[in-house]
C-alpha positions as CSV (number, residue, x, y, z in Angstrom):
1,M,-278.9,-7.4,7.2
2,D,-277.2,-10.8,6.7
3,I,-273.6,-9.7,7.1
4,F,-272.5,-13.1,8.4
5,R,-273.6,-15.1,5.3
6,T,-270.9,-17.7,4.7
7,K,-269.5,-19.0,1.4
8,S,-269.2,-22.8,1.4
9,V,-265.9,-24.4,0.8
10,E,-267.3,-26.2,-2.2
11,Q,-268.5,-22.9,-3.7
12,S,-265.1,-21.3,-3.2
13,I,-263.5,-24.2,-5.1
14,R,-266.1,-24.0,-7.9
15,D,-265.4,-20.3,-8.4
16,T,-261.8,-21.1,-9.3
17,E,-263.0,-23.0,-12.4
18,A,-264.8,-20.1,-14.0
19,P,-262.8,-19.3,-17.3
20,E,-262.7,-15.6,-16.8
21,H,-261.4,-16.0,-13.2
22,Q,-259.2,-19.0,-13.6
23,L,-255.6,-18.7,-12.6
24,R,-253.0,-21.0,-14.2
25,K,-251.6,-23.8,-12.0
26,R,-247.8,-23.7,-12.4
27,L,-246.3,-23.9,-8.9
28,T,-244.7,-26.8,-6.9
29,A,-243.7,-27.2,-3.2
30,T,-240.2,-26.0,-4.1
31,D,-241.6,-22.9,-5.8
32,L,-243.8,-22.2,-2.7
33,T,-240.9,-22.7,-0.3
34,V,-238.7,-20.4,-2.3
35,F,-241.5,-17.8,-2.4
36,G,-241.8,-18.1,1.4
37,I,-238.0,-17.6,1.9
38,G,-238.1,-14.9,-0.7
39,V,-240.5,-12.8,1.2
40,I,-239.5,-13.6,4.8
41,V,-235.7,-13.2,4.5
42,G,-235.3,-9.5,3.9
43,T,-236.2,-6.6,6.1
44,G,-235.8,-8.5,9.3
45,I,-232.1,-9.4,8.7
46,F,-231.0,-6.5,6.5
47,V,-232.8,-3.6,8.3
48,L,-234.7,-4.3,11.5
49,T,-231.9,-6.1,13.3
50,G,-230.0,-3.0,13.9
51,Q,-233.0,-0.8,14.7
52,V,-234.5,-3.0,17.4
53,A,-231.1,-4.0,18.9
54,K,-230.0,-0.4,19.3
55,E,-233.3,1.0,20.5
56,M,-235.2,-1.8,22.3
57,A,-233.6,-5.1,23.1
58,G,-229.8,-4.9,22.9
59,P,-228.0,-8.2,22.2
60,A,-231.1,-10.0,23.3
61,V,-232.6,-9.2,19.9
62,A,-232.0,-12.9,19.1
63,V,-234.5,-13.8,21.8
64,S,-237.0,-11.4,20.3
65,F,-236.6,-13.2,16.9
66,V,-237.2,-16.6,18.7
67,V,-240.4,-15.2,20.4
68,A,-241.7,-13.8,17.1
69,G,-240.8,-17.1,15.3
70,I,-242.7,-19.2,17.9
71,V,-245.9,-17.0,17.5
72,C,-245.6,-17.3,13.8
73,G,-245.1,-21.1,14.0
74,L,-248.4,-21.5,15.9
75,A,-250.3,-19.4,13.3
76,A,-248.5,-21.3,10.5
77,L,-249.9,-24.6,11.6
78,C,-253.4,-23.1,11.4
79,Y,-252.7,-21.6,8.0
80,A,-251.4,-24.9,6.8
81,E,-254.6,-26.7,7.7
82,F,-256.8,-24.1,6.1
83,A,-254.7,-24.1,2.9
84,S,-254.9,-27.8,2.6
85,T,-258.7,-27.7,3.1
86,I,-259.5,-24.6,1.0
87,P,-256.8,-24.3,-1.8
88,V,-258.2,-21.0,-3.1
89,A,-256.5,-17.6,-3.6
90,G,-257.2,-15.1,-0.8
91,S,-255.5,-16.7,2.2
92,A,-257.0,-15.5,5.5
93,Y,-259.8,-13.6,3.6
94,T,-261.1,-16.8,1.9
95,F,-260.7,-18.8,5.2
96,S,-262.7,-16.3,7.1
97,F,-265.5,-16.3,4.5
98,A,-265.9,-20.0,4.9
99,T,-266.1,-19.9,8.7
100,L,-267.0,-16.5,10.1
101,G,-269.0,-15.0,7.3
102,E,-268.9,-12.2,4.8
103,F,-268.4,-9.2,7.1
104,P,-265.5,-10.7,9.1
105,A,-264.0,-11.8,5.7
106,W,-264.3,-8.2,4.5
107,I,-262.6,-7.0,7.6
108,I,-259.7,-9.4,7.2
109,G,-259.4,-8.6,3.5
110,W,-259.3,-4.9,4.2
111,D,-256.8,-5.6,6.9
112,L,-254.6,-7.6,4.5
113,F,-254.9,-4.8,2.0
114,L,-253.3,-2.5,4.7
115,E,-250.7,-5.2,5.6
116,L,-249.4,-6.1,2.2
117,A,-249.6,-2.7,0.4
118,L,-247.8,-0.9,3.2
119,A,-245.3,-3.7,3.7
120,A,-244.3,-3.6,0.0
121,A,-243.8,0.1,0.2
122,V,-241.9,-0.1,3.4
123,V,-239.5,-2.7,2.1
124,S,-239.1,-0.7,-1.1
125,V,-237.7,2.1,1.0
126,G,-235.3,-0.3,2.7
127,W,-234.2,-1.5,-0.7
128,S,-233.5,2.1,-1.7
129,G,-231.3,2.6,1.3
130,Y,-229.1,-0.4,0.5
131,F,-229.0,0.5,-3.2
132,A,-227.8,4.0,-2.3
133,S,-225.3,2.5,0.1
134,M,-223.9,0.1,-2.5
135,L,-223.5,2.9,-5.1
136,A,-221.8,5.1,-2.5
137,S,-219.3,2.3,-1.8
138,I,-218.1,2.4,-5.4
139,G,-218.0,6.2,-5.5
140,L,-221.5,7.0,-6.9
141,E,-223.4,9.2,-4.5
142,L,-227.1,9.7,-5.1
143,P,-228.5,13.1,-4.2
144,A,-230.1,13.2,-0.7
145,S,-233.3,14.6,-2.2
146,I,-234.0,11.3,-4.0
147,A,-232.4,8.6,-1.9
148,G,-231.2,10.0,1.4
149,E,-232.4,9.4,5.0
150,D,-235.3,11.8,4.3
151,P,-235.7,12.2,0.6
152,V,-238.3,14.5,-1.0
153,V,-239.2,11.6,-3.4
154,N,-237.6,8.2,-3.1
155,V,-236.8,7.5,-6.7
156,P,-235.0,4.2,-6.4
157,A,-238.0,2.8,-4.4
158,I,-240.4,3.8,-7.1
159,L,-238.3,2.3,-9.9
160,I,-237.9,-1.1,-8.2
161,V,-241.7,-1.3,-7.7
162,L,-242.2,-0.4,-11.4
163,L,-239.8,-3.2,-12.5
164,L,-241.4,-5.8,-10.2
165,T,-244.9,-4.9,-11.4
166,S,-243.9,-5.7,-14.9
167,I,-242.5,-9.1,-13.8
168,L,-245.7,-10.0,-12.0
169,V,-247.9,-9.1,-15.0
170,A,-245.7,-11.4,-17.2
171,G,-246.9,-14.5,-15.3
172,I,-246.5,-16.6,-12.1
173,K,-243.8,-18.8,-13.5
174,V,-241.7,-15.9,-14.6
175,S,-242.1,-14.4,-11.2
176,S,-241.1,-17.7,-9.5
177,R,-237.9,-18.0,-11.7
178,V,-236.8,-14.4,-11.0
179,N,-237.5,-15.1,-7.3
180,L,-235.4,-18.3,-7.3
181,V,-232.3,-16.5,-8.7
182,L,-232.6,-13.7,-6.2
183,V,-233.3,-16.0,-3.2
184,I,-230.2,-18.1,-4.0
185,T,-228.1,-14.9,-4.1
186,K,-229.4,-13.5,-0.8
187,I,-229.1,-16.9,1.1
188,A,-225.5,-17.1,-0.1
189,V,-224.9,-13.6,1.3
190,V,-226.6,-14.4,4.6
191,L,-224.5,-17.5,5.0
192,L,-221.4,-15.3,4.2
193,V,-222.4,-12.9,7.0
194,I,-222.8,-15.7,9.5
195,V,-219.5,-17.4,8.6
196,A,-217.3,-14.3,8.0
197,G,-218.9,-12.4,10.9
198,L,-217.9,-15.2,13.4
199,F,-214.2,-14.2,13.0
200,F,-215.0,-10.7,14.3
201,V,-217.3,-11.5,17.2
202,K,-216.2,-10.1,20.6
203,A,-217.6,-11.6,23.8
204,A,-217.6,-8.2,25.4
205,N,-220.3,-7.0,23.0
206,Y,-222.8,-9.5,24.5
207,T,-222.5,-7.9,27.9
208,P,-225.0,-7.1,29.2
209,F,-227.0,-9.5,27.1
210,I,-230.3,-7.9,28.4
211,P,-229.5,-4.2,29.0
212,E,-231.0,-2.6,32.0
213,A,-234.5,-1.2,31.4
214,T,-234.4,2.6,30.8
215,S,-237.0,5.3,30.0
216,T,-236.5,6.7,26.6
217,A,-238.1,9.4,24.5
218,R,-239.0,6.8,21.9
219,V,-241.5,5.1,24.2
220,E,-243.1,8.1,25.9
221,G,-246.8,9.0,25.4
222,L,-248.6,7.4,22.5
223,K,-245.3,5.9,21.3
224,A,-245.3,3.6,24.4
225,P,-246.5,0.0,23.9
226,L,-250.3,-0.2,24.6
227,I,-249.8,-2.8,27.4
228,Q,-247.6,-0.4,29.3
229,L,-250.3,2.3,29.1
230,I,-253.1,0.0,30.1
231,F,-251.4,-1.3,33.2
232,G,-249.7,1.9,34.2
233,I,-246.2,0.6,33.7
234,T,-243.5,3.2,33.4
235,P,-242.6,3.3,29.6
236,V,-239.2,1.7,29.1
237,A,-236.9,0.3,26.5
238,F,-234.6,-2.7,27.0
239,G,-235.0,-5.1,29.9
240,V,-237.4,-8.1,29.6
241,I,-240.1,-5.7,28.5
242,G,-237.9,-4.5,25.7
243,I,-237.4,-8.0,24.4
244,F,-241.2,-8.5,23.9
245,S,-241.6,-5.0,22.5
246,A,-238.9,-5.8,20.0
247,A,-240.5,-9.1,19.2
248,A,-243.7,-7.2,18.2
249,I,-241.5,-5.1,15.8
250,V,-239.3,-7.8,14.4
251,F,-242.5,-9.8,13.8
252,F,-242.5,-7.7,10.6
253,A,-239.6,-9.8,9.5
254,F,-241.6,-13.0,9.5
255,I,-244.5,-11.6,7.4
256,G,-244.6,-13.8,4.3
257,F,-245.3,-17.4,5.1
258,D,-249.0,-16.5,5.1
259,I,-248.6,-15.2,1.5
260,V,-247.7,-18.7,0.4
261,A,-251.3,-19.5,1.1
262,T,-252.5,-16.8,-1.3
263,A,-250.8,-18.8,-4.2
264,A,-252.7,-22.0,-3.4
265,E,-255.0,-21.6,-6.4
266,E,-251.9,-21.5,-8.7
267,T,-250.3,-24.6,-7.2
268,I,-250.4,-28.0,-9.0
269,H,-251.0,-30.1,-5.8
270,P,-252.1,-27.5,-3.3
271,Q,-253.4,-29.8,-0.5
272,R,-250.0,-31.4,-0.2
273,D,-247.6,-28.6,-1.3
274,V,-248.9,-25.5,0.4
275,P,-248.5,-26.7,4.0
276,R,-244.9,-27.8,3.0
277,G,-244.2,-24.4,1.6
278,I,-245.5,-22.6,4.6
279,L,-243.9,-24.6,7.4
280,G,-240.6,-25.2,5.5
281,S,-239.9,-21.6,4.7
282,L,-240.8,-20.4,8.2
283,A,-238.4,-23.0,9.8
284,I,-235.5,-22.1,7.5
285,C,-235.9,-18.4,8.0
286,T,-236.2,-18.5,11.8
287,V,-232.8,-20.3,12.1
288,L,-231.2,-17.8,9.8
289,Y,-232.6,-14.8,11.7
290,V,-231.3,-16.0,15.1
291,A,-227.9,-16.8,13.7
292,V,-227.4,-13.5,11.9
293,S,-228.7,-11.4,14.8
294,L,-226.3,-13.1,17.2
295,V,-223.3,-12.5,14.9
296,V,-224.1,-8.8,14.2
297,V,-224.5,-7.8,17.9
298,G,-221.3,-9.7,18.6
299,M,-219.4,-7.8,15.9
300,Q,-220.4,-4.3,17.0
301,R,-221.7,-2.9,20.2
302,Y,-225.5,-2.7,20.0
303,S,-225.5,1.0,20.9
304,E,-223.3,1.7,17.8
305,L,-225.3,-0.4,15.3
306,S,-226.6,1.3,12.2
307,T,-230.4,1.5,11.8
308,A,-230.3,1.8,8.0
309,A,-227.9,-0.9,6.9
310,P,-226.7,-2.7,10.1
311,L,-225.1,-5.7,8.4
312,S,-222.9,-3.9,5.9
313,D,-222.0,-1.2,8.4
314,A,-221.0,-3.8,10.9
315,F,-218.3,-5.1,8.5
316,I,-217.2,-1.5,7.7
317,S,-216.7,-1.0,11.5
318,V,-214.2,-4.0,11.6
319,G,-212.3,-2.7,8.5
320,H,-213.8,-4.9,5.8
321,A,-215.6,-2.6,3.5
322,W,-215.4,-5.0,0.6
323,L,-217.6,-7.4,2.5
324,A,-220.0,-4.6,3.1
325,T,-220.4,-4.1,-0.7
326,I,-221.2,-7.8,-1.1
327,I,-223.7,-7.7,1.7
328,S,-225.4,-4.7,0.0
329,V,-225.8,-6.7,-3.1
330,G,-227.3,-9.6,-1.1
331,A,-229.6,-7.1,0.7
332,I,-230.7,-5.6,-2.6
333,A,-231.5,-9.1,-3.9
334,G,-233.2,-10.0,-0.7
335,L,-235.4,-7.0,-0.4
336,T,-236.3,-7.3,-4.1
337,T,-237.9,-10.7,-3.6
338,V,-239.7,-9.4,-0.5
339,V,-241.4,-6.7,-2.5
340,L,-242.1,-9.1,-5.4
341,V,-243.9,-11.6,-3.2
342,L,-245.7,-9.0,-1.1
343,M,-247.2,-7.5,-4.2
344,L,-248.1,-11.0,-5.5
345,G,-250.0,-11.7,-2.3
346,Q,-251.7,-8.3,-2.4
347,T,-253.0,-8.9,-5.9
348,R,-254.3,-12.4,-5.1
349,V,-256.2,-11.2,-2.0
350,L,-257.9,-8.4,-3.9
351,F,-258.5,-10.8,-6.8
352,A,-260.5,-13.1,-4.5
353,M,-262.5,-10.1,-3.1
354,G,-263.3,-8.9,-6.6
355,R,-264.4,-12.3,-7.6
356,D,-266.8,-12.4,-4.7
357,G,-268.2,-8.9,-5.6
358,L,-267.0,-7.2,-2.5
359,L,-264.8,-5.1,-4.7
360,P,-265.5,-4.2,-8.4
361,R,-265.6,-7.5,-10.3
362,W,-263.5,-6.2,-13.2
363,L,-260.5,-6.4,-10.7
364,A,-260.8,-10.2,-10.9
365,K,-260.5,-10.5,-14.7
366,V,-257.6,-12.7,-15.7
367,D,-255.5,-11.6,-18.7
368,P,-256.0,-14.3,-21.4
369,H,-252.4,-14.0,-22.6
370,Y,-250.5,-13.8,-19.3
371,G,-252.9,-15.8,-17.1
372,T,-252.6,-13.2,-14.4
373,P,-254.9,-10.5,-13.0
374,A,-252.8,-8.0,-15.0
375,R,-255.1,-5.0,-14.6
376,L,-255.2,-5.4,-10.8
377,T,-251.5,-5.9,-10.7
378,V,-250.9,-2.6,-12.4
379,I,-253.2,-0.8,-10.0
380,I,-251.4,-2.4,-7.0
381,G,-248.1,-1.4,-8.5
382,L,-249.1,2.3,-8.9
383,V,-250.4,2.4,-5.3
384,T,-247.2,0.9,-4.0
385,M,-245.1,3.3,-6.0
386,V,-246.9,6.3,-4.6
387,L,-246.5,5.0,-1.0
388,A,-242.9,4.0,-1.6
389,G,-242.0,7.5,-2.7
390,F,-243.3,9.2,0.4
391,V,-243.5,6.7,3.4
392,S,-241.9,6.8,6.8
393,F,-240.3,3.4,7.5
394,G,-240.6,2.8,11.2
395,E,-244.2,3.9,11.9
396,L,-245.6,2.0,8.9
397,A,-243.7,-1.2,9.8
398,E,-245.6,-1.2,13.1
399,L,-248.9,-0.6,11.3
400,V,-248.2,-3.6,9.1
401,N,-247.5,-5.8,12.2
402,I,-250.8,-5.1,13.8
403,G,-252.6,-6.0,10.6
404,T,-250.7,-9.3,10.3
405,L,-251.3,-10.3,13.9
406,F,-255.0,-9.5,13.6
407,A,-255.1,-11.8,10.5
408,F,-253.4,-14.6,12.5
409,V,-256.0,-14.2,15.3
410,V,-258.9,-14.6,12.9
411,V,-257.3,-17.7,11.1
412,S,-256.6,-19.4,14.4
413,I,-260.2,-18.9,15.5
414,G,-261.4,-20.1,12.1
415,V,-259.6,-23.5,12.4
416,I,-261.6,-24.2,15.6
417,I,-264.9,-23.2,14.0
418,L,-264.4,-25.2,10.8
419,R,-263.4,-28.3,12.7
420,R,-266.8,-28.0,14.5
421,T,-269.0,-27.0,11.6
422,R,-267.4,-29.1,8.8
423,P,-265.7,-32.1,10.4
424,D,-266.4,-34.0,7.1
425,L,-264.1,-31.9,5.0
426,P,-261.0,-33.8,3.8
427,R,-257.9,-32.3,5.5
428,V,-254.6,-33.5,4.1
429,F,-252.8,-31.5,6.8
430,R,-254.3,-31.3,10.3
431,A,-253.0,-28.8,12.9
432,P,-252.1,-30.7,16.1
433,L,-253.8,-30.2,19.5
434,V,-256.9,-28.4,18.3
435,P,-258.4,-26.4,20.0
436,F,-255.5,-25.9,22.4
437,L,-252.9,-24.9,19.8
438,P,-255.2,-22.3,18.1
439,I,-256.2,-20.8,21.4
440,V,-252.5,-20.4,22.4
441,S,-251.9,-18.8,19.0
442,V,-254.6,-16.3,19.5
443,L,-253.3,-15.4,23.0
444,A,-249.8,-15.0,21.8
445,C,-250.8,-12.8,18.9
446,L,-252.9,-10.6,21.1
447,Y,-250.0,-10.2,23.5
448,L,-247.7,-9.1,20.8
449,M,-250.4,-6.7,19.5
450,L,-250.6,-5.1,23.0
451,N,-246.8,-4.5,22.8
452,L,-247.2,-2.3,19.8
453,P,-247.4,1.5,20.3
454,A,-250.8,3.0,21.2
455,Q,-250.6,5.3,18.2
456,T,-250.4,2.2,16.0
457,W,-253.6,1.0,17.4
458,L,-255.2,4.4,16.7
459,R,-254.2,4.3,13.1
460,F,-255.4,0.7,12.8
461,V,-258.8,1.7,14.2
462,V,-259.1,4.6,11.7
463,W,-258.3,2.2,8.8
464,M,-260.9,-0.2,9.9
465,V,-263.5,2.6,10.2
466,I,-262.8,3.5,6.6
467,G,-263.2,-0.2,5.7
468,L,-266.7,-0.2,7.3
469,V,-267.7,2.7,5.1
470,V,-266.5,1.0,2.0
471,Y,-268.2,-2.3,2.9
472,F,-271.6,-0.9,3.7
473,G,-271.4,1.6,0.8
474,F,-270.4,-1.0,-1.9
475,G,-269.4,-4.5,-0.8
476,Y,-272.6,-5.5,1.0
477,W,-274.9,-4.5,-1.9
478,N,-272.7,-6.0,-4.7
479,S,-271.7,-9.3,-3.0
480,R,-272.2,-12.4,-5.1
481,Q,-273.5,-14.1,-1.9
482,A,-276.2,-11.5,-1.7
483,F,-277.4,-12.1,-5.2
484,S,-277.3,-15.8,-4.6
485,R,-279.6,-15.5,-1.6
486,Q,-282.0,-13.2,-3.5
487,K,-282.1,-15.7,-6.4
488,A,-282.8,-18.6,-4.0
489,R,-285.7,-16.7,-2.4
490,R,-287.3,-16.2,-5.8
């Protein structure tokens, strides 16, 4: 069974020219950078900051953001090289097909399916929390059964996904314009948080900057980071170990720059603009994350931070509820763009897999009017709505992280392989210090993966086993590469 059959870079590019699978090229470097900021700045600032500071890292959560940002930066350089070499929809899936072969590409595509679908649902739940908080601040309380801490059905989350699905169907340029307006809104609010929050920072809240390591119920048993179980370390939160455990969680906040690569096929000058979009958006967001986290833990004692809406609740704690309302508006705008771009990336990955025959090919049909994979977009929207109505935020965020880190490992390895097998390919952007930098990227990603809870690893393995069944039951036999090989033999 030839499960490692590769798809040449030239063939991948030719496939983008088929009329029924041709996406419209409408995006620029600015569009891509805004897309990147749109998806990165969101959950990390508006939701996760409070959760990991309170439960895992204390004021040192800023260091956790730096660690996660460095790991992402290493992987981003590898993504940038691939995107400039293979400007095709699919991101890590397409890169893997060109270097490691069909089966590894399927694994990474299946992994991205998990990452992006769950991430969109998780962020929708965060959006619902801020939306309910904003309404409550003006005297409109939503019933707990539809928008509380543990709703029966999360109605606001479902409705926002429905709205964004309609926007994505309407076209990539419409999506980019909506994204631009929302990104400007949320960046203005983030800057307001930083500037206004500085007036309420208390030095005492930074002491101790790294709280003493303590054993907590949250990290006992299978909830403990895998690395602690492997080496027999007493499960703890806080301390230096807590910083790295938190980095593995806030890594979720950086998910998004890789999605810029999924839009390469819809970019006017992809070889030049996609690397700019990836690296530019990541750099801007890392600076904002560190600044906001330092301000928030300075405003309110880390042990008292809210885990649902930490930024707005921090301003409420210092007697400025009106600022909390503005922050809720910014959070709503911010989380809206995150869901929008996550769903965009999801559709483009599955679009590429359908075009290759690893999923039903009708999924890769482009609507002649809108120029988007409308049918696939609607399906993704429905799946996300179902998940958003019933998900548990924390556990799924961790599952998304392990999927993303796994993708980063594969892409980093792929850069080394493609440099060896196809040194002749034109590379507008070249990652520095190859193979040293990709190797460091792989090791850093693996280390963060080991800091995720053991139960997250178990869920990940179960998802991958399901993927194996789908591949050998459908993908292997319907792959276009398989038909091409059979035709060549005849």
